[in-house]
Steps between C-alpha positions, in 0.01 A plus 500: 500500500720390210842399631839571342550130451169471319605778261824309432304179458315656208833510316567135592157388387509682168851370431411144578179519293661660195794261492264203544271618219797547265660181633821698471683757709670570831272521802768468768650850487167692499380288797828560684524875437128585537536644849789726393308613194189578703686730740699672224206558266240595758711719725800633309491503121384832351318421173180569313329199339291735285819650351779242488730755326486771768856630491556520879370151581715259693642225281451133584710231337444126539850385417413136569252530215404133493278589795293715265168415660614708796508820298191413298308438823620829644405694190157340485425550873615861515294609199718497189354398166564132572170314523411169654463371145862604436605290798298206370691533173839483673766368260257473209551625144466883467399540865604805703640265763789318328722251679749763602412871542539683170529874465230632272268204544361569847414834660729560799783268393807724496744264328519154344653259749578131506865482395620507861710789622384740236200629695713620790738653247215681319395628841847641557459689172163632612646618828784667315253681274299619803815630671627682191166652404437612859830685490418658164143608572438531874538857623477628855200342672360376168560126472325397184726198458484310826420129486637163606586184309408171667625160386416143585777253423588142584800277539521455122538874443779509757681211339502665158821698446317807375362559852860543621570752226187706565482487879866589537448811288172586681685510833779713358249748358307526826155422356310568821155457346563147387358229732537131417329207672691174493260205506725274708311174473800275428338335201567505125386271219746225592408503869664636815769749397737415784681268262591780260427836657657569838598867457473724805259732317467760776879538521524511125258792477659678793829485312328666203400789722136402545300533823402144590204401717555135582279220637157650433208265535340519160168382636473754787336818374633708792858386442463581129350839581781585742764400248339719233478798733869464578591455133312813401690698765834415339570760230867453415511133398273230358342250739475122484226351721577131556169320547484142620203345326348161430452426130141391442393630843182330616528183292489205743705263284706720269596812695873533548586272208583541133183307419306829504766705323401445137189281483133518583412377848212284378135533597529283811794692636337835420192398700721390790694826482192719496367308801826549683494872422135539594414610148148362439444624145484338157751546216557867407247607761596808706258632768380857463656609830841372386466686172403815693808483721729448202350766272758777451324706234365782716824520702701509177288773349546706814877452494525605137269796558725619783801466275323688222430790736862509606606487135276801423678695771833389355386602151400846619850555642703310242293493175788406268614214721144375533453499122832320458398241761168431328671467161755253625243305704312404184816436299463779245813654347567875524304717257826613338632144465403430139638828372821512703584132466434521125733800479764306691488220243532755217801660671663162546458429132671828411780482754562125524843354459679167538454380856401193702126470541545476876638853480215600271271359764658718769457806280136404447438456874663839552269657244176333607558543875475874452141464383398188695531555878356155576786312339653278765819321408745252642765245428615174650842628605596593143385858465831621362503212248131502411519880473187570706637774730386818331600845631177546693485157665438493875561160663256389768637466851315428825536865602477646151159394362466782245658283233470380143750211497589182689839337538363146503832331564565161344131403509375461143195289589411715801541819295263376232223394740543821703457695174174312445382605844587862427311484170200341669492765769482778244643852490840392372635341180774261600798377301777273616821394333753222489703311236285310251658173616360552851145538377508126567499566873203735456302301247199401711438859613523616137241238410275614788509858375381378161230287659375798705524742203687764697745771395837370621801585286790253504829642374764247392842602375806308375276323254719248318847359448582867444564539872824318433754379752260400781430195294209257456381525862408862428426483127127459429418269210145371551365773730359744241324221311342349811390835638311559174306179564331635815140598413405870531858621509668755276869428450709776329853461369579836337784558254583865582408809702177568306362152544608516864310822565193359333518172694507690824213726389289198399572326830397802702183547298398135527250455784394142445821307535874499566782581261852362476763734364823332385812712446855449377831553672681574175465808281242494220473754215204736447270398212353781290122483453207690356217622727284213373765246589521648854120471532521139386746409777200503733360209297785277610653453155546707186695537179825675589671479157324412176563446134321583175233242417455165657800391709704198410548437871410651839746525785334520845693602810473643852729696729870492426447280196307766306831663413615170350178475301540851353866446407429160344216656300738765371746236378228294340351807332844578357488150348171577331268338752180671622494479880257619763612543863235463770566609857287299740557647848183344648374179346210494750368833381566428133314173520196688642476730197233437235585271212512789251779673688696178559470417130632848411814434702547129432313422175414135458627509142854554623598162635877556509563636849788502745460588870793614715501503880777409742291237674319172447339453159174314578272802516611640164383220273146639496638816334744346253308186399628174358699677225671742739810495715595627847826638625469423870662325793379158612777442748655677798757777452865534593712737706676746268473861379166565328647564156675164497185324614277647228755391241538154659125435489436634154350842577684668219391676184680236299305217661168675462567559129599138468173384658288725275681387190459135599120523489472715185 
C-alpha cells in the first residue's frame, strides 16, 4: 500500500529533480512542506483539476512563492494541465512553470506570488470576497458560495510589514474561512533567523484576533490532519497553524540549513536524499500507484457536479439571483451598463460645473453604483477626503458581511494587495483610495496588478502641490510620471467632471489590467466639448481647443493644468497666434492609438509644443521634442496655500504664454 509519506515524497522528488535540471530554484521549502501539502490537498481542498475556474473551489495561495515547485508538483500530481514536460522546463523561457508562480501562466495558480507578504494579503482579499458574496447570494439552505482559502507562508512573509497590515484586518473582519500554515523552519536566505526574527508569532496572531494552533509537527500527517479539522470548525475568526518543519527534509547533508534554500542540491545529494527517503526512482519518474493516489480529477468532477445540482435548485427558487451570480462570476458587466453609463456621461456634460475632480469622482461613483452592484470600494482611512463614501456604501464588519466597502485603516499597501485578491477571486470590482503621495507605500501591489492583468482600480486624490498647506511630504511630484512607467497600466489624470466620468467608465470596462485614477483637491472648471471630443477622451488624448489651419504651437496639458492651457491659448490667440490645446488625460492609452490618430492630434509638422503638468518633466519630452518646452516641477514643493504655490512655481497663464512665445 502507498503510504502518506511516499505521496509526500513524490513532491520532494519532483522538486529536487526540477531544480537540479534548471540548476536554479528553491528546493528547501517544497521538501519541508510536502507533508502538509499532501494532507491538505488529498483530504481537505475542494477543487476540480478539469475546471480550474469552478467558482466554488477552495483557493490555495503559496505566499512563499519561491517554493514554486511545491505548487507545480501538486498541480501535476492531482491532474491539472501541468505535464511532466512542463516540470522539466521549470524556469525556462516561455515555460508554464516560471520561477515564481504566475497567474495566467499555469492552470490552478490563483495569484502571482514571490514578493513576500503579498500572497497572504491576496488571500485575505479572496476570503473577504467569499464572505461578502456569500452574504449577497446565499439564501436559506442554499449555500452556493461556500469555500475556504488556504495559504502557505514562511518567515519571510511574516517579516514583511504588509503581513501585519493584512492579518490585523483579517482578524478584525472575522474571516473564518481563511486558514494559513506557517512554515516555521527557522531558515531564510541568510541562515538561521534567530539573529533577526524573534517575534512571538502565535501571540502576535492571537492579538490580531486569529485562532492559533501552535506547535504542530509539520511532518506528522495525523497532527496536520487534526489541526486542519480544528481550523475548519472555527467559523468566526481566521486560523494560523504553526508547523515546525525541517527545510530540505530528507537531505542528509543540507536539511535544516540555508544551503538548500535557494540552490540545487546537486546530483550526489539528490541520490543520497532519495535513498534516505526510500524513493528508488529516476529523475521525474513517478510510479503509477502514486499517481493513482494523487489523481483528483474524478473527485473534483463529482464535487462540481454536486454543486451544479445544488445551483440548479437555487436557480429554480431564485432565478434572478442565479443569473446575477453567473454574470458576475465571469466578469461581465450588466446588460444595461453601456446604455446607462453612457447616459450618465452625457448628463454630466450637460450639468457639469466647476468642482474638484475628487468630488466629480464621488458623483461618478454615486451614479455608477446604481447600475453596478458588484462595485466594491474602500479607502485607507481617508474616505471623507478621497470622497469614496457614496450614499449607498455599506462598510464591511465582522458581523455585517452584506457589504460593498472596506474601511482599510492606514494600510495603503495592504489595501492594494487585498484589492488584487478580491479581483482575482471574481464577482466584485474593487477600488481603493488614498492620497497620490501614498501610492508609494502601495507601489509593489500596483505593479503586481499590472503584471497579473487584473481589474483593480486605484483611486488617488490630492494630486499635486494643489493640496497646499500639508507641504512637500504630502505633495506628489514624481508619482504620476512613475506610475505611467509601469507596463500594462492605464493612468488617468482628468481635467473636469466629464473626463472623470469617462476615466471611471473606462477603468470599469477594462478587464485586462488595472487603472489608476488621479484626482484634484482644488476646484477645476468644466470644459465644453462636442460629442466627437467626448468620444475621443476614451483614446487618452484629443484636441480640446483648435484654430483655423495649421497651429503655430500646441499646448499639451493634463488635470488641473488644462485650464491654464486654455486660458494661455486665449491670450495667444488674441495676439494673433494660432494655438491648439490638447488634453492628454491618459498618456498610456493615447500612446496605444494608431499612428494616424496620434498624428491627427499631435501632427509632426508642428514642432513648437509646450507641455504643462504640475510634476516632474522627464516624461513630457517625447511629446514636445527638442524644440519644445515644459512647464513642470523638478523639485519638491512647499507648505503654503495652493494659489500661492502655483504662482510660486510658475503655473500661471502668464508663464505659460511666456514659454510658448519663447519657442515661436
